[in-house]
C-alpha positions in Angstrom: -21.5 25.5 -18.8 -20.3 28.2 -21.1 -17.2 27.8 -23.3 -15.6 30.8 -21.6 -15.9 29.2 -18.2 -14.6 25.9 -19.5 -11.6 27.6 -21.2 -10.9 29.5 -18.0 -11.0 26.3 -16.0 -8.6 24.6 -18.4 -6.2 27.5 -18.2 -6.2 27.4 -14.4 -5.6 23.6 -14.5 -2.7 24.1 -16.9 -1.1 26.8 -14.8 -1.4 24.9 -11.6 -0.1 21.7 -13.2 2.9 23.6 -14.6 3.7 25.2 -11.2 3.4 21.9 -9.2 5.4 20.0 -11.9 8.3 22.5 -11.6 8.3 22.0 -7.8 8.2 18.2 -8.2 10.9 18.1 -10.8 13.2 20.4 -8.7 12.6 18.1 -5.7 13.1 14.7 -7.3 15.0 14.9 -10.6 17.2 18.0 -10.2 19.5 16.2 -7.6 19.9 13.2 -9.9 20.8 15.4 -12.8 23.3 17.3 -10.7 24.9 14.0 -9.7 25.2 12.9 -13.3 26.9 16.2 -14.3 29.4 15.9 -11.4 30.2 12.3 -12.3 31.0 13.0 -16.0 32.8 16.3 -15.6 35.4 17.8 -13.4 37.1 21.2 -13.1 39.4 20.5 -16.0 36.7 19.3 -18.5 35.4 15.8 -19.2 35.8 13.5 -16.2 36.5 10.3 -18.3 39.9 9.9 -16.7 38.5 10.2 -13.2 35.7 7.8 -14.0 38.1 5.2 -15.4 40.4 5.7 -12.4 37.7 5.3 -9.8 36.1 2.3 -11.4 39.4 0.5 -11.8 40.4 0.9 -8.2 40.6 -2.5 -6.3 38.4 -1.1 -3.5 35.7 -0.2 -6.0 35.7 -3.6 -7.7 35.7 -5.3 -4.3 32.9 -3.2 -2.9 30.8 -3.8 -6.1 31.3 -7.6 -5.8 30.4 -7.5 -2.1 27.3 -5.4 -2.8 26.1 -7.8 -5.5 26.8 -10.9 -3.4 25.1 -9.6 -0.2 22.2 -8.0 -2.0 21.7 -11.0 -4.3 21.9 -13.7 -1.6 20.0 -11.6 0.9 17.2 -11.4 -1.7 17.2 -15.2 -1.9 16.7 -15.3 1.9 13.9 -12.8 1.6 12.3 -14.8 -1.2 12.3 -18.0 0.7 10.9 -16.5 3.9 8.5 -14.0 2.3 7.0 -16.3 -0.3 6.5 -19.1 2.2 4.5 -16.8 4.5 2.6 -15.3 1.6 1.5 -18.6 0.2 0.4 -19.9 3.5 -1.3 -16.7 4.7 -3.1 -15.9 1.5 -4.1 -19.4 0.3 -4.9 -21.4 3.4 -7.3 -21.4 6.4 -4.7 -20.4 9.0 -6.0 -18.8 12.2 -5.0 -15.4 13.5 -3.9 -14.1 10.1 -4.2 -10.5 11.1 -1.9 -10.9 14.0 0.6 -12.8 11.9 0.6 -10.1 9.2 1.0 -7.3 11.8 4.1 -9.1 13.2 5.6 -9.6 9.8 5.3 -5.9 9.1 7.3 -4.9 12.2 10.8 -5.8 10.9 10.0 -3.6 7.8 9.2 -0.7 10.1 12.2 -1.2 12.4 15.3 0.6 11.0 18.1 -1.7 9.7 20.7 -0.4 12.2 18.4 -1.6 15.1 18.0 -4.9 13.3 21.8 -5.3 13.2 22.3 -4.1 16.8 19.6 -6.5 18.2 21.0 -9.5 16.4 24.6 -8.8 17.6 23.2 -8.8 21.2 22.1 -12.5 20.9 25.2 -13.9 19.3 28.9 -13.8 20.1 31.0 -14.1 23.2 29.7 -10.9 24.9 26.0 -11.6 24.4 24.2 -10.8 27.6 21.5 -13.3 26.7 23.9 -16.2 26.1 25.9 -15.3 29.2 22.7 -15.4 31.2 21.9 -18.8 29.8 25.4 -20.0 30.4 26.0 -20.9 26.7 28.1 -18.0 25.5 31.2 -18.8 23.4 34.5 -18.3 25.2 35.9 -14.8 25.3 38.0 -14.0 22.2 35.7 -16.0 19.9 34.7 -14.0 16.8 31.3 -12.4 16.4 29.7 -14.5 13.7 27.6 -11.7 12.4 30.6 -9.6 11.5 30.8 -11.4 8.2 29.3 -11.5 4.7 27.0 -14.4 5.9 25.7 -12.2 8.8 25.0 -9.3 6.4 23.2 -11.7 4.0 21.0 -13.2 6.8 19.9 -9.8 8.2 19.3 -8.3 4.8 17.1 -11.2 4.0 15.1 -10.8 7.3 14.9 -7.0 7.0 13.3 -7.1 3.5 11.2 -10.3 3.5 8.1 -8.1 4.1 8.5 -6.7 0.6 8.2 -10.1 -1.0 5.4 -11.0 1.4 3.3 -7.9 0.5 3.8 -8.0 -3.3 3.2 -11.8 -3.5 0.2 -11.7 -1.1 -1.5 -9.0 -3.2 -1.1 -11.2 -6.4 -2.3 -14.3 -4.6 -5.4 -12.6 -3.3 -6.4 -11.6 -6.9 -6.8 -15.3 -7.9 -10.5 -16.3 -7.5 -11.6 -19.6 -6.0 -13.1 -20.6 -9.3 -9.7 -21.0 -10.9 -8.7 -23.7 -8.4 -12.1 -25.3 -8.5 -11.8 -25.7 -12.3 -8.3 -27.2 -11.9 -9.7 -29.7 -9.4 -12.5 -30.7 -11.7 -9.9 -31.3 -14.3 -8.1 -33.7 -12.0 -5.4 -31.5 -10.4 -4.8 -32.2 -6.7 -2.6 -31.1 -3.8 0.8 -29.7 -4.9 -0.1 -30.1 -8.5 -2.7 -27.4 -8.2 -0.2 -25.1 -6.6 2.5 -25.9 -9.1 0.5 -25.8 -12.3 -2.2 -23.2 -11.5 -1.3 -20.9 -8.6 2.4 -20.4 -9.1 2.3 -19.5 -12.8 -0.4 -16.9 -12.1 1.7 -15.3 -9.4 5.1 -15.3 -11.1 4.9 -11.7 -12.3 4.1 -10.5 -8.7 6.9 -12.7 -7.3 9.4 -11.4 -9.9 8.5 -7.8 -9.3 8.8 -8.2 -5.6 12.2 -9.8 -6.0 13.5 -7.0 -8.1 12.3 -4.4 -5.6 13.9 -6.4 -2.7 17.2 -6.6 -4.6 17.3 -2.8 -5.2 16.4 -2.1 -1.5 19.1 -4.5 -0.2 21.6 -3.0 -2.6 21.1 0.5 -1.0 20.9 -0.7 2.6 23.4 1.2 4.7 22.6 0.3 8.3 23.2 -3.4 8.2 26.4 -3.4 6.1 27.8 -0.5 8.1 27.2 -2.0 11.5 28.3 -5.6 10.5 30.7 -5.0 7.6 32.8 -2.1 8.8 34.1 -3.9 12.0 35.0 -6.9 9.7 36.6 -4.7 7.0 34.0 -5.9 4.5 32.9 -2.9 2.5 29.9 -2.6 0.2 29.4 0.3 -2.2 27.2 2.4 0.2 29.7 1.9 3.1 32.6 2.7 0.8 31.0 5.9 -0.2 30.4 6.8 3.5 34.0 6.1 4.4 35.4 8.1 1.5 33.1 11.0 2.3 34.2 10.9 5.9 37.8 11.3 4.7 37.0 14.5 2.8 39.8 15.0 0.3 40.0 17.6 -2.5 38.5 15.3 -5.1 36.2 13.4 -2.8 32.9 14.7 -4.1 33.8 13.8 -7.7 35.0 10.4 -6.6 31.9 9.5 -4.6 29.8 10.9 -7.5 31.3 8.2 -9.7 30.7 5.5 -7.1 27.1 6.8 -6.6 26.5 6.6 -10.4 27.8 3.0 -10.3 25.3 2.1 -7.5 22.6 4.0 -9.4 23.3 2.0 -12.6 22.8 -1.3 -10.8 19.7 0.0 -9.0 18.2 1.3 -12.2 18.8 -2.1 -13.9 16.9 -3.7 -11.0 14.0 -1.2 -11.2 13.7 -1.8 -15.0 13.4 -5.5 -14.3 10.7 -4.8 -11.8 8.8 -2.6 -14.3 9.1 -5.3 -17.0 7.4 -7.9 -14.8 4.8 -5.4 -13.5 3.9 -4.8 -17.2 3.3 -8.5 -17.5 1.2 -8.7 -14.3 -2.2 -8.8 -16.1 -3.7 -12.2 -15.2 -6.8 -11.8 -17.5 -8.9 -13.8 -15.1 -12.6 -14.3 -15.6 -14.9 -13.9 -12.6 -15.1 -12.1 -9.3 -12.2 -12.1 -6.8 -14.6 -11.5 -3.9 -14.1 -15.0 -2.8 -10.3 -15.5 -2.5 -8.6 -18.9 -2.2 -8.9 -20.7 1.1 -7.3 -24.1 0.9 -7.9 -26.2 4.0 -4.8 -27.5 5.7 -6.6 -30.2 7.7 -4.5 -31.9 10.3 -1.4 -30.0 9.2 -2.9 -26.7 10.3 -1.6 -26.7 13.9 1.9 -27.8 13.0 2.1 -25.2 10.3 0.9 -22.5 12.7 3.4 -23.5 15.3 6.2 -23.4 12.7 5.2 -19.9 11.4 4.9 -18.4 14.9 8.3 -20.0 15.8 9.9 -18.2 12.8 8.3 -14.9 13.9 9.7 -15.4 17.4 13.1 -16.2 16.0 13.3 -13.2 13.7 11.5 -10.7 15.9 11.0 -11.6 19.6 14.4 -13.2 20.3 16.5 -10.3 18.9 14.4 -7.7 20.7 14.7 -9.6 24.0 18.5 -9.7 23.5 18.5 -5.9 22.9 16.4 -5.4 26.0 18.7 -7.5 28.1 21.8 -5.6 27.0 20.1 -2.3 27.9 19.5 -3.5 31.5 23.0 -4.5 32.6 25.8 -2.1 33.8 28.2 -3.1 31.1 28.1 -5.1 27.8 28.9 -8.7 28.5 27.6 -8.8 32.1 25.0 -11.6 32.7 21.5 -10.5 33.4 20.7 -11.4 37.1 18.6 -9.8 39.8 21.7 -8.2 41.3 22.9 -6.8 37.9 19.7 -5.4 36.6 19.9 -1.6 36.2 18.2 1.1 34.2 21.2 3.4 34.2 21.6 3.2 30.4 18.0 4.1 29.9 18.2 7.0 32.3 21.4 8.3 30.8 20.4 8.2 27.2 16.8 9.3 27.7 17.1 12.0 30.4 20.7 13.1 30.6 21.9 13.1 26.9 20.5 16.3 25.2 21.2 14.7 21.8 18.4 12.2 22.4 15.6 14.7 22.9 17.0 16.7 20.0 17.0 13.6 17.7 13.5 12.6 18.7 12.3 16.1 17.9 14.2 16.2 14.6 13.0 12.7 13.5 9.4 13.4 14.4 9.4 16.8 12.8 11.1 15.6 9.6 8.8 12.6 9.3 5.6 14.5 10.0 6.6 17.4 7.8 7.6 15.2 4.9 4.3 13.3 5.1 2.2 16.6 5.2 4.2 18.4 2.5 4.1 15.4 0.1 0.4 15.0 0.6 -0.2 18.7 -0.3 2.0 18.3 -3.4 1.0 14.9 -4.6 -2.8 15.1 -4.3 -3.3 17.9 -6.9 -0.4 16.8 -9.0 -1.7 13.2 -9.4 -5.2 14.5 -10.3 -4.0 17.1 -12.8 -1.6 14.6 -14.4 -4.6 12.3 -14.8 -6.7 15.0 -16.4 -4.0 16.6 -18.6 -1.6 14.1 -20.0 1.0 16.5 -21.3 4.4 15.4 -22.6 6.2 16.9 -19.6 3.8 15.1 -17.2 4.4 11.8 -19.0 8.2 12.2 -18.8 8.0 13.0 -15.1 5.8 10.0 -14.5 8.3 7.7 -16.2 11.3 9.1 -14.1 9.5 9.6 -10.8 10.6 6.3 -9.3 14.3 7.1 -9.9 15.1 8.9 -6.5 13.4 6.0 -4.6 15.2 3.4 -6.7 18.6 4.9 -6.0 20.2 4.0 -2.7 19.8 6.6 0.0 23.5 7.3 0.2 23.5 8.1 -3.6 20.6 10.5 -3.1 22.5 12.1 -0.2 25.5 12.8 -2.3 23.2 14.3 -5.0 21.6 16.6 -2.5 25.0 17.7 -1.2 26.1 18.6 -4.7 22.9 20.4 -5.5 22.6 22.4 -2.2 26.2 22.9 -1.0 26.0 26.3 -2.7 22.6 27.8 -3.6 22.4 29.3 -7.1 23.3 33.1 -7.4 24.2 33.3 -3.7 26.9 32.2 -1.3 24.4 30.5 1.0 24.4 26.8 1.6 21.9 24.3 3.0 24.6 21.7 3.8 24.8 21.2 7.5 21.2 22.4 8.1 18.1 20.4 8.8 16.6 21.7 5.6 18.8 19.6 3.4 17.6 16.4 5.3 14.0 17.6 4.9 14.4 18.1 1.1 16.2 14.8 0.8 13.2 13.1 2.5 10.8 14.8 0.1 12.8 13.5 -2.9 13.3 10.0 -1.3 9.6 9.4 -0.4 7.9 11.3 -3.2 7.0 8.1 -5.1 5.8 6.4 -1.9 3.1 9.1 -1.5 2.4 9.7 -5.2 1.9 6.2 -6.5 -1.0 5.1 -4.2 -2.8 8.4 -4.8 -2.3 8.1 -8.6 -3.6 4.5 -8.5 -6.7 5.5 -6.6 -7.5 8.5 -8.9 -7.2 6.2 -12.0 -10.2 4.2 -10.5 -12.4 7.3 -10.0 -15.2 8.1 -12.4 -14.3 11.5 -14.0 -18.1 12.2 -14.3 -18.1 13.4 -10.6 -15.5 16.1 -11.3 -17.2 17.0 -14.5 -20.5 17.4 -12.7 -19.0 19.7 -10.2 -17.4 21.7 -13.0 -20.6 22.0 -14.9 -22.4 23.8 -12.0 -19.6 26.3 -11.7 -17.3 24.9 -9.0 -13.9 26.4 -9.2 -10.7 24.4 -9.6 -9.8 24.7 -5.9 -13.4 24.0 -4.8 -13.4 20.7 -6.8 -10.0 19.8 -5.3 -11.3 20.4 -1.8 -14.8 19.0 -2.1 -14.5 16.2 -4.7 -10.9 15.0 -5.2 -9.7 15.2 -1.6 -12.4 13.1 0.0 -12.3 10.4 -2.7 -8.5 10.1 -2.6 -8.1 10.5 1.2 -7.7 6.8 2.0 -4.8 6.4 -0.5 -3.2 9.6 0.7 -3.5 8.5 4.3 -2.0 5.1 3.5 1.0 6.9 1.8 1.3 9.3 4.7 1.5 6.4 7.2 4.2 4.6 5.2 6.2 7.8 4.7 6.0 8.7 8.4 6.9 5.3 9.8 9.8 4.9 7.3 11.2 8.5 7.7 11.0 8.4 11.5 13.7 5.7 11.7 15.6 6.7 8.5 19.4 6.4 8.5 20.7 5.8 5.0 19.9 9.3 3.7 20.7 11.3 6.9 24.0 9.4 7.6 25.8 11.7 5.2 23.7 14.9 5.7 23.6 15.3 9.5 25.6 17.8 11.5 25.7 18.9 15.1 22.2 19.8 16.1 20.5 18.0 13.2 21.0 14.4 14.3 18.2 11.9 13.7 17.4 8.9 15.8 19.1 6.5 13.3 22.3 8.6 13.4 22.4 8.7 17.2 22.1 4.9 17.5 24.7 4.4 14.9 27.1 6.8 16.6 26.5 5.4 20.1 27.3 1.9 18.9 30.3 3.0 16.9 31.7 4.7 20.0 31.3 1.6 22.2 28.3 2.8 24.1 26.4 -0.4 23.5 24.1 -0.2 26.5 22.9 3.3 25.7 22.5 2.3 22.0 20.4 -0.7 23.0 18.2 1.4 25.3 17.6 4.0 22.7 16.9 1.3 20.1 14.4 -0.4 22.3 12.7 2.9 22.9 12.3 3.4 19.2 11.0 -0.1 18.8 8.4 0.5 21.5 7.4 3.8 19.8 7.0 2.2 16.4 5.0 -0.7 17.7 2.8 1.7 19.7 2.1 3.8 16.6 1.3 0.7 14.6 -0.9 -0.7 17.3 -2.7 2.6 17.6 -3.3 2.7 13.8 -4.5 -0.9 14.0 -7.0 -0.1 16.8 -8.4 2.9 14.9 -8.5 1.0 11.5 -12.2 0.2 11.9 -13.0 3.9 11.8 -10.8 4.4 8.6 -12.0 3.8 5.1 -10.7 0.6 3.5 -7.2 0.9 2.2 -5.9 3.4 4.8 -3.8 0.9 6.8 -1.1 -0.4 4.5 -0.7 -3.8 6.1 -4.5 -4.6 5.9 -6.4 -5.7 2.8 
């Protein structure tokens, strides 16, 4: 290959990398920078006074304390549940592991507002399920979930899948030879687990714990649906309530609150990165034969216990939600003479907002998945080939929009797009601001799997294509795209399933005509239409489970790594 051709190819790569980097930075980092500017300045100059005033308010201090308590203790619940399942699924000879893993992923894919709604339907004096069974508390009794304990429990259940996935990945990297060597040395039973397995998986466990804490800190759906009725505000719900009030200084005030949430979240993500950096096990030998410790006579009782937990955290709440959607009014027992599909008919066929929300959610989720794939594939490849200073800086800050709670990112998008530069136009109140917020929010979800897969590729294949005169775009299409397609598909599946049910970002950005499914459910429940909210929630659960089942059925035709919940 001639030097002129090589130089021409390098210039084309540099130009394309610069162009895509500018787009990526505008999407992901520009909103965060705008938020910071708003938080430290106001119309009269430095905003130190405003920052001090907002941070010293009793409501701010109370919400910060509530956020730390609920996120921290919720993470403990996730840690207990997720690690127990991970150790048993990854290390033992349990049967039907694939079905168990599939069921454990469903709570992660169901939006938090549906989780909160389903659990409120099986507890309290108006529970249709408890009334049907004749064990409902007397009328006037408090709803036990409208409390800090209720928020902690559901945050723990909602995010246990994060602990499960990260720990399971670490456990599966431990070869059988390590345990065999420990046994030869005299270690048996729990001693093997305590002295060999647990130390090797502590980095994975710590990293998963940090991610879970950050995710729980930014959760809006559960604290909003359980905390607002109880007058228990966390930082995300305090921001939502202040923004709903809309005063003259509200954007500056919520920017300060958003920076406070962001500071705590960034501290959590730094902890996660620290432990990820220590996650090198330096094991000798192949991991093709993972651990498979026999449970012996304890296998059946353990399987019964695990499936009982799955039923308690998944099947029972969903059944309560279904029962509520099939009675004429909330609190009426479910009997043959009270069964009705009126709520389903009303919300699915007579309420125009439902069809509009389905269209918006599907379009936003599919559009975000496709757009991010188009941006992230060439960007990850070019950043791997050309490690410029700007590319390294972007790579170090890329996780920030995902680490920040969704309500913080929403405020950042409002500040950035409420008035477009050099014009009087605005994207606030349009569906495009939600779409751009989704791109910023889920950029790292798409980018990181693609980046990891490209790091494992042999650069000789691309160099061979370049040596025979293949253009930059030809190499992207014929070499890079096929090799990185499984990782891109896995990222696209995660982005779609997460964005389809998203509430935390869109809760502050929606307007009439741009409602998403999460917003409609939240508004229906907030207005007292519990039956219709339950019917729509069950519809979404059925849609999500159907999509996951379809992906599972087609998984045999996909390359390894496409389905996120499979190994």
